[in-house]
N, C-alpha and C positions, 0 to 999 in steps of 0.2 A: 128465863135463865136468871140465876141469882147474881148479884154484883160480884160475889167472890169467884164464881166460875168465870165470869167475863174477864175479871182481872187476871186470873190464872191463864186463860187463853191468850190474852194480850201479851203477858210476859213470855209465854211459850213462843208466840209468833215472833216477837222481837228477838228472842234468842236464836231461833232458827234462821231468821233473815241475817242476823249478825254473823252467824257461822258461815253462811253462803257468801257474804261479802268478804269475809276474811279469806275463804278458800279462793275466791276469784282474784283478790289482790296477791295472794301467795303464788298463784299460778302465773299471773302476769309478771311477777318478780322473777320467777324461774325462767320464763321466756326471755326477759330482758337480760338476765345473766348469761344465758346461753348465746344470745346475740352478741353481747359485748365481750364475753370471755369464752370463745369457742374452745372445744376440747381438742387437745393436741396429743397424739400418741407419743409415748416415750421412745425416742429414736435409738437409744442405747440398747433396748431390748430387741428391736426389730433388725438392727444392723448386725448384731452378734450371731444371728442365725439360730437362736434358741433361747 
């Protein structure tokens, strides 16, 4: 394999790993936000009957 192809593969692998790390951190951030700021339904809409 030529050095150019090896360098291109290395850059591609680093990019893919970086994307997966970002997605994992984003997912954990969403879980943390759901835990600390739970969803609450709007009581005005449910009590009015419609």
